[in-house]
Biopython code that builds the backbone (N, CA, C, O; Angstrom):
import numpy as np
from Bio.PDB.StructureBuilder import StructureBuilder

atoms = [
    (1, "MET", "N", (0.968, -1.279, -0.014)),
    (1, "MET", "CA", (0.029, -0.028, 0.356)),
    (1, "MET", "C", (0.835, 1.189, 0.035)),
    (1, "MET", "O", (1.960, 1.170, 0.534)),
    (2, "ARG", "N", (0.547, 2.205, -0.648)),
    (2, "ARG", "CA", (0.924, 3.852, -0.575)),
    (2, "ARG", "C", (0.885, 4.462, 0.496)),
    (2, "ARG", "O", (-0.266, 4.737, 0.835)),
    (3, "ALA", "N", (2.001, 4.932, 1.470)),
    (3, "ALA", "CA", (2.027, 5.226, 2.599)),
    (3, "ALA", "C", (0.902, 6.270, 2.865)),
    (3, "ALA", "O", (0.700, 6.646, 4.019)),
    (4, "GLY", "N", (0.008, 6.847, 1.604)),
    (4, "GLY", "CA", (-0.809, 8.161, 2.083)),
    (4, "GLY", "C", (-2.132, 7.066, 1.997)),
    (4, "GLY", "O", (-3.009, 7.475, 2.758)),
    (5, "LEU", "N", (-2.462, 6.049, 1.438)),
    (5, "LEU", "CA", (-3.268, 5.558, 1.133)),
    (5, "LEU", "C", (-2.987, 4.355, 2.398)),
    (5, "LEU", "O", (-2.497, 3.525, 1.633)),
    (6, "ARG", "N", (-2.973, 4.155, 2.791)),
    (6, "ARG", "CA", (-2.118, 3.225, 4.295)),
    (6, "ARG", "C", (-3.259, 4.829, 5.618)),
    (6, "ARG", "O", (-4.402, 4.946, 6.061)),
    (7, "SER", "N", (-2.092, 5.547, 5.661)),
    (7, "SER", "CA", (-2.507, 6.529, 6.668)),
    (7, "SER", "C", (-3.636, 6.892, 5.823)),
    (7, "SER", "O", (-2.818, 7.002, 4.909)),
    (8, "GLY", "N", (-4.505, 7.119, 5.383)),
    (8, "GLY", "CA", (-5.832, 7.410, 5.389)),
    (8, "GLY", "C", (-6.935, 6.195, 5.613)),
    (8, "GLY", "O", (-8.005, 6.517, 6.130)),
    (9, "TRP", "N", (-6.715, 4.779, 5.236)),
    (9, "TRP", "CA", (-6.867, 3.758, 5.777)),
    (9, "TRP", "C", (-6.882, 3.814, 7.385)),
    (9, "TRP", "O", (-8.004, 3.869, 7.887)),
    (10, "ILE", "N", (-5.927, 3.809, 8.138)),
    (10, "ILE", "CA", (-6.459, 3.692, 9.307)),
    (10, "ILE", "C", (-7.052, 4.873, 10.485)),
    (10, "ILE", "O", (-7.320, 4.881, 11.686)),
    (11, "LEU", "N", (-7.068, 5.884, 9.274)),
    (11, "LEU", "CA", (-7.562, 6.926, 9.846)),
    (11, "LEU", "C", (-9.343, 7.419, 10.418)),
    (11, "LEU", "O", (-9.909, 8.018, 11.332)),
    (12, "ALA", "N", (-9.699, 6.512, 8.871)),
    (12, "ALA", "CA", (-11.136, 6.363, 8.707)),
    (12, "ALA", "C", (-11.322, 4.991, 9.466)),
    (12, "ALA", "O", (-12.324, 4.988, 10.181)),
    (13, "ALA", "N", (-10.514, 3.710, 9.475)),
    (13, "ALA", "CA", (-10.589, 3.061, 10.622)),
    (13, "ALA", "C", (-10.833, 3.518, 11.893)),
    (13, "ALA", "O", (-11.975, 3.858, 12.202)),
    (14, "ALA", "N", (-9.735, 3.587, 12.838)),
    (14, "ALA", "CA", (-10.169, 4.269, 13.804)),
    (14, "ALA", "C", (-11.352, 5.154, 14.367)),
    (14, "ALA", "O", (-11.991, 4.951, 15.399)),
    (15, "SER", "N", (-11.509, 6.247, 13.394)),
    (15, "SER", "CA", (-12.503, 6.953, 13.360)),
    (15, "SER", "C", (-13.941, 5.866, 13.796)),
    (15, "SER", "O", (-14.650, 6.055, 14.783)),
    (16, "ALA", "N", (-14.112, 4.773, 12.821)),
    (16, "ALA", "CA", (-14.994, 4.183, 12.711)),
    (16, "ALA", "C", (-15.197, 3.506, 14.543)),
    (16, "ALA", "O", (-16.201, 3.634, 15.244)),
    (17, "LEU", "N", (-13.806, 2.762, 14.938)),
    (17, "LEU", "CA", (-13.520, 2.573, 15.470)),
    (17, "LEU", "C", (-14.492, 2.950, 16.452)),
    (17, "LEU", "O", (-15.520, 2.470, 16.929)),
    (18, "VAL", "N", (-13.536, 4.369, 16.628)),
    (18, "VAL", "CA", (-14.173, 4.959, 18.511)),
    (18, "VAL", "C", (-15.169, 5.171, 18.320)),
    (18, "VAL", "O", (-15.718, 5.905, 19.141)),
    (19, "ARG", "N", (-15.625, 4.892, 17.668)),
    (19, "ARG", "CA", (-17.712, 5.417, 17.891)),
    (19, "ARG", "C", (-17.758, 3.724, 17.921)),
    (19, "ARG", "O", (-18.680, 3.332, 17.205)),
    (20, "ARG", "N", (-17.325, 3.083, 18.289)),
    (20, "ARG", "CA", (-18.409, 1.192, 18.520)),
    (20, "ARG", "C", (-17.337, 0.896, 19.963)),
    (20, "ARG", "O", (-16.703, -0.156, 19.885)),
    (21, "PRO", "N", (-17.076, 1.855, 21.409)),
    (21, "PRO", "CA", (-16.928, 1.247, 22.280)),
    (21, "PRO", "C", (-16.852, -0.389, 22.908)),
    (21, "PRO", "O", (-16.061, -0.971, 23.650)),
    (22, "ASP", "N", (-17.885, -0.709, 22.319)),
    (22, "ASP", "CA", (-18.411, -2.136, 22.345)),
    (22, "ASP", "C", (-17.481, -2.828, 21.742)),
    (22, "ASP", "O", (-17.745, -4.031, 21.753)),
    (23, "LEU", "N", (-16.111, -2.456, 21.012)),
    (23, "LEU", "CA", (-15.153, -3.416, 19.943)),
    (23, "LEU", "C", (-14.070, -3.147, 20.423)),
    (23, "LEU", "O", (-13.093, -3.765, 20.000)),
    (24, "TRP", "N", (-13.919, -2.252, 21.343)),
    (24, "TRP", "CA", (-12.859, -1.969, 21.724)),
    (24, "TRP", "C", (-11.889, -3.023, 22.442)),
    (24, "TRP", "O", (-10.666, -3.162, 22.473)),
    (25, "SER", "N", (-12.554, -3.439, 22.787)),
    (25, "SER", "CA", (-11.319, -4.804, 24.197)),
    (25, "SER", "C", (-10.873, -5.702, 23.030)),
    (25, "SER", "O", (-9.733, -6.140, 22.876)),
    (26, "THR", "N", (-12.256, -5.980, 21.985)),
    (26, "THR", "CA", (-11.525, -6.926, 20.834)),
    (26, "THR", "C", (-10.608, -6.702, 19.833)),
    (26, "THR", "O", (-9.829, -7.552, 19.402)),
    (27, "ALA", "N", (-10.701, -5.505, 19.443)),
    (27, "ALA", "CA", (-9.806, -4.841, 18.882)),
    (27, "ALA", "C", (-8.371, -4.827, 20.052)),
    (27, "ALA", "O", (-7.407, -5.374, 19.516)),
    (28, "PHE", "N", (-8.190, -4.535, 20.889)),
    (28, "PHE", "CA", (-7.382, -4.666, 21.861)),
    (28, "PHE", "C", (-6.561, -6.309, 21.515)),
    (28, "PHE", "O", (-5.397, -6.598, 21.236)),
    (29, "ARG", "N", (-7.597, -6.987, 21.667)),
    (29, "ARG", "CA", (-7.003, -8.558, 21.531)),
    (29, "ARG", "C", (-6.594, -9.268, 20.467)),
    (29, "ARG", "O", (-5.931, -10.304, 20.530)),
    (30, "GLN", "N", (-6.967, -8.743, 19.505)),
    (30, "GLN", "CA", (-6.973, -8.802, 17.879)),
    (30, "GLN", "C", (-5.064, -7.951, 17.547)),
    (30, "GLN", "O", (-4.096, -8.437, 16.961)),
    (31, "VAL", "N", (-5.233, -6.549, 18.248)),
    (31, "VAL", "CA", (-3.987, -6.333, 18.555)),
    (31, "VAL", "C", (-2.928, -7.351, 18.660)),
    (31, "VAL", "O", (-2.041, -7.484, 17.817)),
    (32, "ARG", "N", (-3.077, -8.221, 19.958)),
    (32, "ARG", "CA", (-1.995, -8.760, 20.752)),
    (32, "ARG", "C", (-2.287, -10.269, 19.708)),
    (32, "ARG", "O", (-1.384, -11.083, 19.513)),
    (33, "VAL", "N", (-3.141, -10.364, 19.351)),
    (33, "VAL", "CA", (-2.977, -11.591, 18.870)),
    (33, "VAL", "C", (-2.701, -12.002, 17.583)),
    (33, "VAL", "O", (-2.288, -13.120, 17.277)),
    (34, "LEU", "N", (-3.011, -10.780, 16.580)),
    (34, "LEU", "CA", (-2.057, -10.707, 15.745)),
    (34, "LEU", "C", (-0.550, -10.097, 15.165)),
    (34, "LEU", "O", (-0.004, -10.273, 14.075)),
    (35, "ALA", "N", (-0.046, -9.173, 16.573)),
    (35, "ALA", "CA", (1.434, -8.908, 16.339)),
    (35, "ALA", "C", (2.638, -9.797, 16.458)),
    (35, "ALA", "O", (2.905, -10.721, 17.226)),
    (36, "ARG", "N", (3.516, -9.033, 15.106)),
    (36, "ARG", "CA", (4.232, -10.558, 14.821)),
    (36, "ARG", "C", (4.771, -10.405, 16.283)),
    (36, "ARG", "O", (4.511, -9.561, 17.140)),
    (37, "PRO", "N", (5.871, -11.837, 16.298)),
    (37, "PRO", "CA", (6.500, -12.108, 17.679)),
    (37, "PRO", "C", (7.660, -11.048, 17.797)),
    (37, "PRO", "O", (8.103, -10.453, 16.815)),
    (38, "ASP", "N", (8.201, -10.827, 19.338)),
    (38, "ASP", "CA", (8.908, -10.114, 19.453)),
    (38, "ASP", "C", (9.080, -8.819, 18.635)),
    (38, "ASP", "O", (10.187, -8.400, 18.297)),
    (39, "TRP", "N", (7.530, -8.014, 18.242)),
    (39, "TRP", "CA", (7.576, -6.739, 17.576)),
    (39, "TRP", "C", (8.405, -5.405, 18.318)),
    (39, "TRP", "O", (8.726, -4.375, 17.725)),
    (40, "TRP", "N", (8.712, -5.773, 20.079)),
    (40, "TRP", "CA", (9.354, -4.576, 20.515)),
    (40, "TRP", "C", (10.056, -4.541, 20.241)),
    (40, "TRP", "O", (10.657, -3.497, 20.494)),
    (41, "LYS", "N", (10.928, -5.805, 19.272)),
    (41, "LYS", "CA", (12.432, -5.737, 18.788)),
    (41, "LYS", "C", (12.896, -4.905, 17.956)),
    (41, "LYS", "O", (13.998, -4.365, 17.863)),
    (42, "ARG", "N", (11.673, -4.826, 17.168)),
    (42, "ARG", "CA", (12.665, -4.623, 15.472)),
    (42, "ARG", "C", (11.283, -3.518, 15.131)),
    (42, "ARG", "O", (10.123, -3.548, 15.541)),
    (43, "ALA", "N", (11.696, -2.968, 14.592)),
    (43, "ALA", "CA", (11.133, -1.650, 14.190)),
    (43, "ALA", "C", (10.205, -1.817, 13.039)),
    (43, "ALA", "O", (10.384, -2.642, 12.143)),
    (44, "PRO", "N", (9.142, -0.941, 13.114)),
    (44, "PRO", "CA", (8.926, 0.227, 13.775)),
    (44, "PRO", "C", (8.258, 0.333, 14.836)),
    (44, "PRO", "O", (7.350, 1.164, 14.857)),
    (45, "PHE", "N", (8.552, -0.556, 16.108)),
    (45, "PHE", "CA", (8.517, -1.201, 17.515)),
    (45, "PHE", "C", (7.179, -0.783, 17.525)),
    (45, "PHE", "O", (6.999, 0.217, 18.220)),
    (46, "LEU", "N", (6.076, -1.285, 16.910)),
    (46, "LEU", "CA", (4.401, -1.224, 16.894)),
    (46, "LEU", "C", (3.895, -2.883, 16.862)),
    (46, "LEU", "O", (4.487, -3.681, 16.135)),
    (47, "PRO", "N", (2.803, -3.284, 17.682)),
    (47, "PRO", "CA", (2.489, -4.351, 17.436)),
    (47, "PRO", "C", (1.107, -4.929, 16.321)),
    (47, "PRO", "O", (0.003, -5.442, 16.503)),
    (48, "ILE", "N", (2.023, -4.447, 14.986)),
    (48, "ILE", "CA", (1.802, -4.933, 13.945)),
    (48, "ILE", "C", (1.972, -6.317, 12.983)),
    (48, "ILE", "O", (2.979, -6.977, 12.724)),
    (49, "PRO", "N", (0.833, -6.444, 12.643)),
    (49, "PRO", "CA", (1.196, -7.957, 11.585)),
    (49, "PRO", "C", (2.418, -8.430, 10.920)),
    (49, "PRO", "O", (3.378, -7.678, 10.752)),
    (50, "ASP", "N", (2.410, -9.504, 10.584)),
    (50, "ASP", "CA", (3.676, -9.020, 10.078)),
    (50, "ASP", "C", (2.998, -8.822, 8.741)),
    (50, "ASP", "O", (1.776, -8.836, 8.598)),
    (51, "ARG", "N", (4.073, -8.595, 7.560)),
    (51, "ARG", "CA", (3.298, -7.366, 6.277)),
    (51, "ARG", "C", (2.972, -8.212, 5.136)),
    (51, "ARG", "O", (2.265, -7.927, 4.169)),
    (52, "GLU", "N", (4.031, -10.067, 5.573)),
    (52, "GLU", "CA", (3.371, -11.137, 4.259)),
    (52, "GLU", "C", (1.345, -11.269, 4.471)),
    (52, "GLU", "O", (0.394, -11.105, 3.706)),
    (53, "TYR", "N", (1.537, -11.730, 6.264)),
    (53, "TYR", "CA", (0.278, -12.241, 6.465)),
    (53, "TYR", "C", (-0.922, -10.994, 6.470)),
    (53, "TYR", "O", (-2.069, -11.184, 6.873)),
    (54, "LEU", "N", (-0.477, -9.855, 6.008)),
    (54, "LEU", "CA", (-1.424, -8.967, 5.016)),
    (54, "LEU", "C", (-1.700, -8.658, 4.271)),
    (54, "LEU", "O", (-2.779, -8.160, 3.951)),
    (55, "ARG", "N", (-0.572, -8.900, 3.587)),
    (55, "ARG", "CA", (-0.660, -8.939, 2.279)),
    (55, "ARG", "C", (-1.595, -10.519, 1.936)),
    (55, "ARG", "O", (-2.506, -10.579, 1.111)),
    (56, "PHE", "N", (-1.163, -11.565, 2.682)),
    (56, "PHE", "CA", (-1.894, -12.644, 2.497)),
    (56, "PHE", "C", (-3.745, -12.142, 2.342)),
    (56, "PHE", "O", (-4.497, -12.123, 1.368)),
    (57, "ARG", "N", (-3.919, -11.839, 3.587)),
    (57, "ARG", "CA", (-5.579, -11.313, 3.955)),
    (57, "ARG", "C", (-5.952, -10.173, 2.860)),
    (57, "ARG", "O", (-7.059, -9.984, 2.358)),
    (58, "LEU", "N", (-5.245, -9.755, 2.717)),
    (58, "LEU", "CA", (-5.606, -8.587, 1.412)),
    (58, "LEU", "C", (-5.870, -9.301, 0.299)),
    (58, "LEU", "O", (-6.842, -8.835, -0.295)),
    (59, "ILE", "N", (-5.482, -10.073, -0.127)),
    (59, "ILE", "CA", (-5.293, -10.630, -1.698)),
    (59, "ILE", "C", (-6.828, -11.831, -1.524)),
    (59, "ILE", "O", (-7.611, -11.983, -2.462)),
    (60, "THR", "N", (-6.987, -12.539, -0.209)),
    (60, "THR", "CA", (-7.954, -13.498, -0.057)),
    (60, "THR", "C", (-8.956, -12.648, 0.044)),
    (60, "THR", "O", (-9.815, -12.935, -0.789)),
    (61, "ALA", "N", (-9.235, -11.746, 0.674)),
    (61, "ALA", "CA", (-10.474, -10.763, 0.861)),
    (61, "ALA", "C", (-10.212, -9.442, -0.938)),
    (61, "ALA", "O", (-11.104, -9.465, -1.787)),
    (62, "TYR", "N", (-9.779, -9.121, -1.009)),
    (62, "TYR", "CA", (-10.220, -8.518, -2.359)),
    (62, "TYR", "C", (-9.445, -8.807, -3.575)),
    (62, "TYR", "O", (-10.123, -8.695, -4.596)),
    (63, "GLY", "N", (-8.626, -9.034, -3.698)),
    (63, "GLY", "CA", (-8.290, -9.971, -4.884)),
    (63, "GLY", "C", (-6.793, -9.367, -5.075)),
    (63, "GLY", "O", (-5.953, -9.121, -4.210)),
    (64, "GLY", "N", (-6.722, -9.192, -6.610)),
    (64, "GLY", "CA", (-5.402, -8.729, -7.061)),
    (64, "GLY", "C", (-3.802, -8.991, -6.113)),
    (64, "GLY", "O", (-3.426, -9.979, -5.481)),
    (65, "ASP", "N", (-3.134, -7.664, -6.353)),
    (65, "ASP", "CA", (-1.666, -8.086, -5.695)),
    (65, "ASP", "C", (-1.937, -7.747, -4.104)),
    (65, "ASP", "O", (-0.914, -7.180, -3.721)),
    (66, "GLY", "N", (-2.912, -7.854, -2.964)),
    (66, "GLY", "CA", (-2.436, -7.450, -2.180)),
    (66, "GLY", "C", (-2.152, -5.637, -1.525)),
    (66, "GLY", "O", (-2.058, -5.209, -0.375)),
    (67, "THR", "N", (-2.091, -5.005, -2.762)),
    (67, "THR", "CA", (-2.324, -3.229, -2.265)),
    (67, "THR", "C", (-4.000, -2.933, -2.068)),
    (67, "THR", "O", (-4.249, -1.837, -2.570)),
    (68, "ALA", "N", (-4.508, -3.198, -1.830)),
    (68, "ALA", "CA", (-5.763, -2.458, -2.023)),
    (68, "ALA", "C", (-6.009, -2.396, -0.546)),
    (68, "ALA", "O", (-5.974, -3.411, 0.151)),
    (69, "ALA", "N", (-6.222, -1.378, -0.141)),
    (69, "ALA", "CA", (-7.190, -0.800, 1.505)),
    (69, "ALA", "C", (-8.212, -1.165, 1.370)),
    (69, "ALA", "O", (-8.753, -1.058, 0.269)),
    (70, "PRO", "N", (-8.972, -1.838, 2.638)),
    (70, "PRO", "CA", (-9.825, -2.358, 3.309)),
    (70, "PRO", "C", (-10.799, -0.882, 3.781)),
    (70, "PRO", "O", (-10.398, 0.184, 4.248)),
    (71, "GLU", "N", (-11.808, -1.209, 3.536)),
    (71, "GLU", "CA", (-12.551, -0.593, 4.217)),
    (71, "GLU", "C", (-12.719, -0.201, 5.688)),
    (71, "GLU", "O", (-12.466, -1.249, 6.282)),
    (72, "ALA", "N", (-12.910, 0.416, 6.292)),
    (72, "ALA", "CA", (-13.487, 0.568, 7.019)),
    (72, "ALA", "C", (-14.139, 0.173, 7.808)),
    (72, "ALA", "O", (-13.710, 0.054, 8.955)),
    (73, "SER", "N", (-15.496, -0.193, 7.446)),
    (73, "SER", "CA", (-16.569, -0.893, 7.464)),
    (73, "SER", "C", (-16.435, -2.610, 7.486)),
    (73, "SER", "O", (-17.270, -3.386, 7.950)),
    (74, "ASP", "N", (-15.365, -2.895, 6.960)),
    (74, "ASP", "CA", (-15.005, -4.553, 6.559)),
    (74, "ASP", "C", (-13.869, -4.379, 8.193)),
    (74, "ASP", "O", (-13.723, -5.490, 8.701)),
    (75, "LEU", "N", (-13.332, -3.553, 8.769)),
    (75, "LEU", "CA", (-12.492, -3.620, 9.876)),
    (75, "LEU", "C", (-14.062, -3.897, 11.066)),
    (75, "LEU", "O", (-14.043, -4.780, 11.924)),
    (76, "ILE", "N", (-15.102, -3.097, 10.886)),
    (76, "ILE", "CA", (-16.002, -3.494, 11.964)),
    (76, "ILE", "C", (-16.163, -4.728, 11.682)),
    (76, "ILE", "O", (-15.728, -5.423, 12.600)),
    (77, "ALA", "N", (-16.676, -5.451, 10.660)),
    (77, "ALA", "CA", (-17.384, -5.878, 10.619)),
    (77, "ALA", "C", (-16.326, -7.594, 11.034)),
    (77, "ALA", "O", (-16.766, -8.477, 11.771)),
    (78, "TYR", "N", (-14.750, -7.651, 10.230)),
    (78, "TYR", "CA", (-14.236, -8.274, 11.342)),
    (78, "TYR", "C", (-14.169, -8.542, 12.383)),
    (78, "TYR", "O", (-13.977, -9.723, 12.673)),
    (79, "LEU", "N", (-14.273, -7.745, 13.198)),
    (79, "LEU", "CA", (-14.543, -7.352, 14.972)),
    (79, "LEU", "C", (-15.456, -7.898, 15.187)),
    (79, "LEU", "O", (-15.263, -8.942, 15.810)),
    (80, "HIS", "N", (-16.548, -7.654, 14.926)),
    (80, "HIS", "CA", (-17.996, -8.413, 15.363)),
    (80, "HIS", "C", (-18.389, -9.503, 15.109)),
    (80, "HIS", "O", (-19.402, -10.016, 15.584)),
    (81, "TRP", "N", (-17.371, -10.168, 14.053)),
    (81, "TRP", "CA", (-16.976, -11.703, 13.974)),
    (81, "TRP", "C", (-16.209, -12.134, 15.052)),
    (81, "TRP", "O", (-16.673, -12.808, 15.972)),
    (82, "CYS", "N", (-14.610, -11.630, 14.941)),
    (82, "CYS", "CA", (-13.991, -12.508, 16.006)),
    (82, "CYS", "C", (-15.235, -12.410, 17.314)),
    (82, "CYS", "O", (-15.815, -13.379, 17.804)),
    (83, "LYS", "N", (-15.470, -10.645, 17.765)),
    (83, "LYS", "CA", (-16.193, -11.418, 19.113)),
    (83, "LYS", "C", (-17.570, -12.161, 19.124)),
    (83, "LYS", "O", (-18.189, -12.356, 20.169)),
    (84, "ALA", "N", (-18.033, -12.584, 17.822)),
    (84, "ALA", "CA", (-18.922, -13.674, 17.979)),
    (84, "ALA", "C", (-17.932, -15.170, 17.978)),
    (84, "ALA", "O", (-18.529, -16.191, 18.319)),
    (85, "TRP", "N", (-17.178, -15.233, 17.786)),
    (85, "TRP", "CA", (-16.589, -16.166, 17.545)),
    (85, "TRP", "C", (-16.510, -17.223, 18.707)),
    (85, "TRP", "O", (-17.460, -18.001, 18.630)),
    (86, "PRO", "N", (-15.809, -17.444, 19.582)),
    (86, "PRO", "CA", (-16.159, -17.703, 20.762)),
    (86, "PRO", "C", (-17.666, -18.492, 21.346)),
    (86, "PRO", "O", (-17.859, -19.588, 21.873)),
    (87, "SER", "N", (-18.470, -17.498, 21.015)),
    (87, "SER", "CA", (-20.247, -17.988, 21.510)),
    (87, "SER", "C", (-20.803, -19.211, 20.534)),
    (87, "SER", "O", (-21.788, -19.869, 20.868)),
    (88, "VAL", "N", (-19.980, -19.490, 19.123)),
    (88, "VAL", "CA", (-19.595, -19.963, 17.519)),
    (88, "VAL", "C", (-19.267, -21.212, 18.026)),
    (88, "VAL", "O", (-20.067, -22.117, 17.790)),
    (89, "VAL", "N", (-17.848, -21.574, 18.945)),
    (89, "VAL", "CA", (-17.551, -22.606, 18.721)),
    (89, "VAL", "C", (-17.660, -23.045, 20.296)),
    (89, "VAL", "O", (-16.679, -23.718, 20.613)),
    (90, "GLY", "N", (-18.431, -22.881, 21.188)),
    (90, "GLY", "CA", (-18.841, -22.759, 21.968)),
    (90, "GLY", "C", (-18.479, -22.822, 22.981)),
    (90, "GLY", "O", (-19.241, -22.609, 23.924)),
]
sb = StructureBuilder()
sb.init_structure("model")
sb.init_model(0)
sb.init_chain("A")
sb.init_seg("    ")
for serial, (resi, resn, name, xyz) in enumerate(atoms, 1):
    if name == "N":
        sb.init_residue(resn, " ", resi, " ")
    sb.init_atom(name, np.array(xyz, "f"), 0.0, 1.0, " ", f" {name:<3s}", serial, name[0])
structure = sb.get_structure()
């Protein structure tokens, strides 16, 4: 993703999430679950998923070459799914 596109998506996603306090704990849990191992040892020193994992997820979700920026509404739908999943599996 281009830097401008990435930052634009992050702002839109954060704006959508800030209006959904019922999903905040789910979002924090997913950040912890998806963060690269030992993320604090490598720049950019943020708990973000591995770049190749994100690319794979973007390709499987949107097709193309994995550079598409997701919609903020997709993040909200994903977090709803993550929140509901434990009750689905038992």
